[in-house]
PLY file of the C-alpha trace (Angstrom):
ply
format ascii 1.0
element vertex 80
property float x
property float y
property float z
element edge 79
property int vertex1
property int vertex2
end_header
0.00 0.00 0.00
2.94 2.34 0.59
4.10 1.98 -3.03
0.76 3.10 -4.46
2.07 6.62 -5.10
5.02 5.16 -7.02
2.62 3.75 -9.63
1.37 7.28 -10.38
4.82 8.84 -10.67
5.69 7.29 -14.04
2.53 8.40 -15.90
2.72 11.87 -14.33
6.37 12.12 -15.36
5.47 11.15 -18.93
2.70 13.76 -19.04
4.95 16.47 -17.62
7.71 15.55 -20.08
5.36 15.72 -23.07
4.02 19.13 -21.97
7.58 20.40 -21.61
8.52 19.11 -25.05
5.47 20.79 -26.64
6.22 24.14 -25.01
9.90 24.03 -25.85
9.22 23.07 -29.47
6.85 26.03 -29.86
9.54 28.33 -28.48
12.18 27.12 -30.93
9.82 27.08 -33.92
8.83 30.71 -33.28
12.46 31.71 -32.77
13.59 30.07 -36.02
10.60 31.13 -38.14
10.33 34.77 -37.04
13.68 35.54 -35.42
11.97 36.54 -32.18
9.48 35.16 -29.73
5.76 35.37 -30.29
4.03 38.22 -28.54
1.28 36.77 -26.35
-2.23 38.15 -27.00
-1.14 39.89 -30.19
-4.16 41.31 -32.02
-4.55 43.34 -35.23
-3.93 46.63 -33.43
-0.63 45.36 -32.01
0.44 44.08 -35.43
-0.39 47.40 -37.09
1.51 49.30 -34.39
4.56 47.06 -34.87
4.46 47.71 -38.63
4.10 51.46 -38.03
7.00 51.49 -35.57
9.19 49.54 -37.99
8.32 51.92 -40.84
9.03 54.99 -38.69
12.37 53.61 -37.53
13.36 52.89 -41.13
12.42 56.45 -42.12
14.45 57.91 -39.25
17.45 55.76 -40.17
17.21 56.82 -43.83
16.90 60.49 -42.84
19.87 60.17 -40.48
22.05 58.54 -43.14
21.12 61.17 -45.73
21.91 63.92 -43.21
25.30 62.35 -42.53
26.05 62.20 -46.26
25.05 65.88 -46.56
27.32 66.83 -43.66
30.24 64.95 -45.18
29.70 66.75 -48.48
29.54 70.11 -46.68
32.79 69.35 -44.87
34.39 68.61 -48.24
33.18 71.95 -49.62
34.46 74.01 -46.69
37.79 72.20 -46.38
38.87 73.12 -49.94
0 1
1 2
2 3
3 4
4 5
5 6
6 7
7 8
8 9
9 10
10 11
11 12
12 13
13 14
14 15
15 16
16 17
17 18
18 19
19 20
20 21
21 22
22 23
23 24
24 25
25 26
26 27
27 28
28 29
29 30
30 31
31 32
32 33
33 34
34 35
35 36
36 37
37 38
38 39
39 40
40 41
41 42
42 43
43 44
44 45
45 46
46 47
47 48
48 49
49 50
50 51
51 52
52 53
53 54
54 55
55 56
56 57
57 58
58 59
59 60
60 61
61 62
62 63
63 64
64 65
65 66
66 67
67 68
68 69
69 70
70 71
71 72
72 73
73 74
74 75
75 76
76 77
77 78
78 79
């Protein structure tokens, strides 16, 4: 009667192991497919805000690089 709990340990260990494998596989699949982890509870508004933020950051980077090119050209003009 004392070893009754031991009979339940193996099935519970199998269940816990399978749940861990499923969670870990989802983590790695998201990381490989998208390069980052999935945002939990991500709806259309969140997706549109991520796209907007990405677009704005790209615009700022392009503006910054064009400003740097302009400054380099101005330095060349004034150093002559």
